[in-house]
Every structure is written in C-alpha cells, then in structure tokens.
N, C-alpha and C positions, 0 to 999 in steps of 0.2 A: 504494500500500500504506499503510495506516495506521501511525502511529509505533509503536503497541503491537504490531502484527503484525510490524513490522520488528524490534523488540527481541526478540520471541519467536523469530523466525527466527534472529537472531544467536546467541541462547542455544542453540537447537536444533543449529545447525551446529557448535557446540563439543562436542557429545556424541560419545561413541565411536560408530563405525559401527554396531555391533549395536543400540545404543539408538536411533540415528536411524532404523534400519530398522524397529524396533518402533513408534516414533512414527508413521512414515509409514503403516504397516499399520493402526494404530488410527485415524488420520485418514481414510484411504480407507474403512475400514469404517464410519465415522460418516456418510459420504456415501451409503452403501448402505442407508439407513434402512429401506426396505421389504423388504429381503432378510434373512432370519434368517442370522446368521453361519455357523452350522453347515451349512446347506444349501449355501451358497456354497463353503465350505471342502471339503465332500464332493464337490461338482462338480469343483473343481480337482484334488482327490486322484484322482478317477476318470479325469480327462483325463490326468494325469501317468502313471498306471498304464497307460492305453491306449497312450500314446506309447512307454513303455518296452517294452511287449510287442511293439510293431511294429518296434522297433529290430533291425537285423540282428545276428546273433551275432558276437562278436569274431572277426576273421579271415575273415569271410564275404566272398565275392566280391561286389562292388558293381557295379551297371550303369554303363556309361560315360555321359558327358554326352550323347553322340549318341543312345544308346538311351533315356535319360530324355526327351529332347526329342522323339524319334520317338513314344514312347508318349503324351506330352502332346499332340502334334499329332493323333494318332489319336483320343484321348479327346475333344478339342475338336471335331473333325470329326463324331464320332458325336453329340455333344450338339447341334450345329447341325442335323444331319439330323433329330433327334428333335423339334425344335420345330415 
C-alpha cells in the first residue's frame, strides 16, 4: 500500500462510523462505473422488499430443521432427475 493511501486510511479510520460507512459506499459505487447508481440502488431496494415479504409473520410456526433438510433433499433430488 502506498504511503499516501496508508495516510488516507489512517484518517478515514478516525471518522465516526456513519461517515466511514458513507465513505465506503461512495468508494464501492466508484468501482461500479458502468452501472448507473440509481439502477443498482433500485435493484437492492426491490430485493430487500422481496425478502421482507417472504418473511414469516411474527409468531408464525416455523418448520423444524429436519423438515427444512427433508425439503432440501427432495428439491435437490428433483433437480438431479430433471437434468
């Protein structure tokens, strides 16, 4: 790591957590140069909304681990047969 980069990192690590998070978001966004920021943000928002909709209601009965693994084994076996 270059000395200038190291100094920048040292200064960045002294920032409050919220400011560090914003800095990280901006740096990552700068690496996605070919993706318009709005489109990426919309895709993440859609994914978050989808996952929230799929969450069980508070207090809902959840399947046991045995049931989950049984479903997974059945699903994988069906996929293997379909190939």
